N, C-alpha and C positions, 0 to 999 in steps of 0.2 A: 504494500500499500504506499502511496506517495506521501510526502510530507504534508501536502495540502489536505489530502484525504484524512490523515491521522489527526491534523489540527481540527478539521471539521468534526470528526468523530469525538474528539475531546471536548470541544465547545458544546456539542449536543449533550455529552455526558454531564458536564457541569450544569447545564440548564435543566436536565431531567434526571437528577440523582434518584429521586423516588422511583421513577420508572425503571432505572437500571437496577436498583435494589430489589424491586419486585421481580424483574426478569431473572436476576441472579437466584433469588429464593425459588422461583418457579423451576428453573433449570436444575437446581439442587434437589428439589422435590421429585422431579421427573427421574433423575438418576437414582434416588432412593427407591422410588416405586419400581423401577426396572430391576434393581438389585433384589428387592423383596420378592418380585414375581419370579425371578430366577431361583431364589431359595425355596419358595413355595412349590415350584415345579420339581424340586428335589425331595419334596415330602415334608417340609417343615410346616409347623403350625403358623397361623397368621402372626401371632405375637413373636414367636421365635424368628420368623422371617424378617420382620420389621427390625428386631434387635440386631440380627446378623447384618442387615443392610446398613444400619447406622454404624456398627462396629467397622465394617469394611470401608465405608465412606470416610470415616475419620471425624475429627472434631469440627463441627460445622462453623463455629465461631472463628476458629483459626483460618479456615478456608475462605470465609467471607472477608476477613481482614486482609488476607493475602491478595484477594482479588481487588479490594479497594486500593491497596497500596500499589498494585501493578497499574491500575488506571491512572493514578497520579504520577507514577514514574514514567509512563508513556509520554506525558507532556514534556518532561525534561529531556528525554532521549530524542523526541521529535524535534524540539527546538535545536538541540545540538546537532542532529543530523542535517536539518535544513540550513543551519548556519555553515556547517562544514561544506555541504554541497555547493552553497552559494559562493563561498570564499575560496574554494579550492582551485577552481580554474584560474582566477586572477593571480593566485599565489604561484601556481606553476608558471604562468606566463611572465609575470613581472619580477618575482623573486628568484625563481629557478631558471628563468630565461629559457623555458621549454616550449616546445611546439605542441600542436594537438596530438601528434603521435606520442610524444613524451607523456602527455596527460593520460592517454589510453593505456600506455605501458604501466604507469603508476596505478591506475584504477584496477587493471588486471592483476597486478601484483597484490593489491589489497584483497581482491576477491579470492585469489589462490591462497593467500595467507589465512583468510577467514575460513576457508574450507579445510585447510590443513590443520588449523587450530581446533576446529570442530571435531575432526577425526582423532586428533590426539586426545582431546577431552573425553570423547566417547570411549576410546580405548583404555584410558587410564583412570577414568572416573570411579571405577569400583575400588580403587586403592585408598580412597579418602572418604571419611564420613561426610555426609551431606551438611552437617552443621559447620564443618571447617570450610566448605566450599561457599557457603552462603554469607560469609563475613563481608 
């Protein structure tokens, strides 16, 4: 999604927080219902299926808070990405005295680095506790 699209999305989110909270609760309820149905299909009683679904889903309050924080963090990252994208071309041209071909090479190197970093993180992520990675 482009910077403008993310900015629009964030502005709508700020303006309609109650709607987003309701949608988040509805989505979580739908996941819980699906999980409960899956447990009922395995032969559990209604009460046991509901309890197993809640246990599998995790602490709802923590999940809701994480989702709220992620929405706020998106603004910061979107502004940063937009600023970087806007200023990067003049930086390459004026400071580095590069051509459009040089700009393409730098952007390609960034993309390859991102992909390689993702692969390294995926391959070595099991070696670290999640709490250490989230600092």
